[in-house]
C-alpha positions in Angstrom: -1.9 -69.9 -12.3 -2.6 -66.6 -10.7 -6.0 -67.3 -10.8 -5.4 -70.9 -9.1 -3.9 -69.2 -6.5 -6.6 -66.6 -5.4 -8.5 -69.5 -5.7 -6.6 -71.4 -3.1 -6.4 -68.6 -0.9 -10.4 -67.7 -1.2 -10.8 -71.3 0.0 -8.8 -71.1 3.0 -10.2 -68.0 4.3 -13.1 -69.5 4.0 -11.8 -72.5 6.3 -10.1 -70.3 8.9 -14.0 -68.4 9.0 -15.1 -72.2 10.0 -12.2 -73.1 12.4 -12.4 -69.4 13.9 -16.4 -70.0 14.6 -15.6 -73.5 15.4 -13.7 -72.6 18.2 -15.2 -69.4 19.8 -18.3 -71.7 20.0 -16.5 -74.1 21.4 -15.2 -71.9 24.4 -18.6 -70.1 24.5 -19.7 -73.8 26.2 -16.4 -74.6 28.3 -14.6 -71.8 29.0 -11.8 -73.6 28.8 -8.8 -70.8 28.8 -6.3 -73.7 28.4 -8.1 -75.1 24.8 -8.3 -72.0 23.4 -4.9 -70.7 23.7 -3.5 -74.0 22.1 -5.1 -73.1 19.3 -3.4 -69.6 19.3 0.1 -70.3 16.9 -2.8 -71.6 14.2 -4.2 -68.1 14.8 -1.2 -66.7 13.6 -0.8 -68.9 11.1 -4.4 -67.9 9.9 -3.5 -64.1 10.4 -0.3 -64.9 8.1 -2.3 -66.8 5.6 -5.0 -64.2 5.4 -3.0 -61.3 4.5 -2.0 -62.5 1.1 -5.4 -62.8 0.3 -6.2 -59.3 -2.0 -6.7 -56.6 0.3 -4.0 -55.5 3.3 -3.2 -52.6 1.3 0.2 -55.2 0.5 0.7 -52.8 -3.2 0.0 -50.0 -1.5 2.9 -50.5 1.5 5.6 -51.9 -1.4 4.6 -49.0 -3.3 5.1 -46.7 -1.0 8.5 -48.1 0.6 10.2 -48.6 -3.1 9.4 -44.4 -3.1 10.6 -43.9 0.0 14.3 -42.9 1.7 13.5 -45.6 4.3 15.9 -48.5 5.5 15.2 -52.0 6.0 13.9 -51.8 9.8 12.5 -48.5 9.0 10.5 -50.1 6.4 9.4 -53.1 8.7 8.3 -50.2 11.5 5.6 -48.8 8.6 4.5 -52.7 8.3 4.1 -53.1 11.8 2.2 -49.8 12.4 -0.1 -50.8 9.9 -0.5 -54.2 11.0 -1.5 -52.9 14.6 -4.0 -50.6 12.9 -5.3 -53.0 10.3 -6.4 -54.8 13.5 -7.3 -52.6 16.1 -9.0 -50.8 13.9 -11.7 -53.8 13.5 -11.4 -54.8 17.2 -12.7 -50.8 18.0 -15.5 -50.8 15.4 -16.7 -54.1 17.5 -16.4 -53.3 20.8 -18.3 -49.8 20.5 -20.4 -50.5 18.1 -19.9 -48.0 15.8 -22.4 -46.9 13.0 -19.3 -47.5 10.4 -19.9 -51.1 11.0 -22.0 -52.7 8.1 -21.4 -56.7 9.2 -23.0 -59.8 9.7 -22.3 -63.2 11.2 -22.2 -65.2 8.3 -20.2 -62.7 6.1 -16.8 -59.8 6.7 -17.5 -56.5 7.8 -16.8 -53.5 6.8 -16.7 -49.6 7.3 -17.3 -47.6 4.3 -16.5 -44.3 5.8 -13.0 -45.7 7.3 -12.3 -46.9 3.8 -12.6 -43.7 2.1 -10.8 -42.1 4.8 -7.9 -44.1 4.3 -7.7 -44.0 0.8 -8.2 -40.0 0.1 -5.5 -39.8 2.4 -3.4 -42.6 0.5 -4.5 -40.3 -2.5 -2.9 -37.2 -0.9 0.1 -38.8 0.4 1.2 -39.9 -3.7 0.3 -36.2 -4.4 3.1 -35.5 -1.7 5.6 -37.9 -2.7 5.3 -36.5 -6.4 5.9 -33.2 -5.4 8.8 -33.9 -3.0 10.5 -35.7 -5.8 10.0 -32.5 -8.2 11.4 -30.0 -5.4 13.2 -32.4 -3.1 13.0 -31.0 -0.3 14.4 -32.6 3.4 13.2 -36.1 4.3 10.7 -36.6 7.0 10.8 -40.2 8.8 8.0 -39.6 10.6 5.7 -39.8 7.3 5.8 -43.7 7.1 4.2 -44.1 10.7 1.2 -41.4 9.1 1.0 -43.6 6.2 0.7 -47.4 8.2 -1.8 -45.7 10.1 -3.9 -44.4 7.0 -3.4 -47.9 4.8 -4.4 -49.9 8.3 -7.5 -47.4 8.8 -9.3 -50.0 6.3 -10.7 -52.6 9.2 -9.3 -56.4 8.8 -12.4 -58.1 8.1 -11.6 -61.5 9.2 -10.7 -60.0 13.0 -14.3 -57.9 12.6 -16.3 -61.0 11.8 -14.3 -62.8 15.0 -14.6 -60.1 16.9 -18.6 -59.5 16.6 -19.2 -63.5 16.6 -17.0 -63.8 20.1 -19.3 -60.5 21.6 -22.7 -62.2 20.6 -21.6 -65.4 22.2 -20.6 -63.5 25.3 -17.2 -64.4 25.2 -15.0 -61.0 24.1 -12.1 -61.9 25.7 -11.6 -64.7 23.0 -12.4 -62.4 19.9 -9.3 -60.3 21.9 -7.4 -63.3 21.8 -7.9 -64.5 18.0 -7.4 -60.8 17.3 -3.6 -60.3 18.5 -3.2 -63.9 17.3 -3.8 -62.7 13.9 -2.1 -59.6 14.3 1.3 -60.8 14.8 0.0 -63.3 11.6 -0.6 -60.2 9.5 2.6 -58.3 11.0 4.6 -61.5 9.7 3.1 -61.2 6.2 3.1 -57.2 5.6 6.9 -57.1 7.2 8.0 -59.6 4.6 6.5 -57.4 1.9 8.2 -54.5 3.3 11.8 -56.5 3.2 11.4 -57.6 0.1 10.7 -53.9 -1.3 13.5 -52.7 0.3 15.9 -55.2 -0.9 14.6 -54.8 -4.3 15.2 -51.2 -3.7 19.0 -51.6 -2.2 19.6 -53.9 -5.0 18.9 -51.8 -7.7 20.8 -48.6 -5.8 24.0 -50.8 -5.3 24.5 -51.7 -9.1 24.1 -47.7 -9.5 26.4 -46.9 -6.7 29.3 -45.7 -8.6 27.0 -43.4 -10.8 26.1 -40.8 -8.2 24.6 -38.2 -10.0 22.4 -40.9 -12.0 21.7 -42.6 -8.6 20.1 -39.5 -7.3 17.9 -38.9 -10.3 16.5 -42.6 -10.9 15.8 -41.9 -6.8 14.1 -39.0 -7.3 12.2 -40.4 -10.4 11.4 -43.6 -8.4 9.5 -41.5 -5.8 7.9 -39.5 -8.3 7.1 -42.9 -9.8 5.7 -44.1 -6.6 3.8 -41.1 -5.5 1.9 -41.3 -8.9 0.8 -44.8 -8.6 -0.3 -44.3 -5.0 -2.2 -41.5 -6.2 -3.7 -44.2 -8.6 -4.4 -46.6 -6.4 -6.1 -44.0 -3.8 -8.5 -42.7 -6.5 -9.2 -45.9 -8.1 -10.1 -47.6 -4.6 -11.7 -44.2 -4.0 -14.6 -43.9 -6.8 -14.3 -47.8 -8.3 -16.4 -50.2 -6.5 
């Protein structure tokens, strides 16, 4: 069943790319902004569905938040930072034509150096979470912003595709419009993942709220476990290609 769901999402993603390519081609010929703006709601849906496919640091986000001290809105903030960085990185690579890019107009782009930096940083964050769980130092909520940026450094391939295609057609503004729409969609999906992780953690904590000492130990154990998982994910993605 899970394989069928993934196959369906991959099929939908292919349809999304075809639709974006068609819309950019039409706009490059007509320069009709009204027609382009009418497909923006669909672009938001594209972003939300695209973020459901493998990648987009959903597991990293949920793992980190389950082991963090964040409340709901703080967790959503981390998801928003991740989403903005994820899309903005792809936009900047396309506009600046950085040597990090490896792309073609018929394939999704990648930025291997940025991916390695992101995965290495996430592994280090995992180590920090394990150390913090062991020693129990004061909480640093600014850490969430850093995690969001590092996890989002892996550029969105669909945004990169749209940007490179639009630039090649001489209509970079159309690529930016699609990027903004897809960012909202990605933001919706990742914020939902963040909210789910926090609600799950809070529900578990509420079940143990009458056992303060147990709850504290469980909290530190959860953070340490999340740190180990984050370390494992970072190392696996860094060395297993």
